[in-house]
N, C-alpha and C positions, 0 to 999 in steps of 0.2 A: 393447535393454531395453522392457520391457513395464510401463506407466506405468500404475498402478492406480487406479480410478476414485476421487476426490473424493469425500471425506464429505462428509454436508449442515455439520456446521461449519464444513469447508475450504469451502464455497461462502458461508458466510453472512460468514466474515471476510474473503475476497474481495471483497463486496460492500459491506462496510463500509470496507475500504481504496480502493477505488473511490472511492465517495461523500465519505470523505474528500479525496481525491484534487481531484474534480469542483471541492467545495466551494473548498477553496486556490485552485485555477483561476481562480473568480471569474469576469469579464468578459473574460479573453485566453482566445483564442481553442485550440482542443485544435491548429491549426496551429502556432502560433505557439511552445505551449509543448511541443509532440514532438519539432519539429525544432531548439529548443534544446537540448532532451535526450538527441537523437542517436536518436530513433525514428521509425517512421513514425506519422502521426495514425491509424492503422488499430490500431495497437497499444496506443496511448495510450485511444486509444475504447474498446476490448475489455476495457482493464484497467479505466479508468471506469465501465463497466458491468455486472462481475464475471466477464464472461464467459472473461479471463483469471484465475483467482481467486488463483493462486500465481505472481504474475511473478517474476524473477530480482532479488536483494537489489539489484546494482549498476544494473537498469532504475530498482526504486524510489529508489535513491539519487541516480541522476542526474534524475530529476523532481524530486524534494524541494529538491534543489539549484537548481532552474530556476524553482522555486515559493517557494524562502527559506524552508524548512521544514525543518527538524531532524529526523534520524532518531528523537533521542529524542522529539520532540513524538508524531511517527507513533507509535511505539510507546505511548504513555501513552495518545491516544484509542484506541488499536485495544484495548489492555488493557480500556480503562472502557464501547467499544462492544463488545466480545464477552465481555465477564465474567470477563478472566483477571485472577490476582491471583499477584502474585510470591512466592515463598516466601521467607523471610527468610532473611540470609545467616548462614552459621552461626559468620562471622565477627563479626559485627556484633550479634548476638544476647546476645554478652555485655557 
C-alpha cells in the first residue's frame, strides 16, 4: 500500500493534536504516560511534536484515557484549533 504525502492541513492538525496532548500531560514524564498507554516513549514524543500527525484512533484513545481526557474534549479542542465547523444535523435542524 502506498501512503500519499500528508497535506499542509494534516500536518498542522497533527501539530495541534500534539500540543494538546503535551499540555494535558503537564509535569508527567513521557515515559510514565507512554508506558501506561501501552506505547513506546518515542511514539508519544513523535505524536507530541507532530512528527506522527495522523496517529491511530486507538493510540489517541489510550493516551486520552491515561491523561483523563475525554475524546469529546479532544475533538472540541481540535475543532477550535483547526477552525473546523460541524455541519448541522438534519435531525436536529427542525
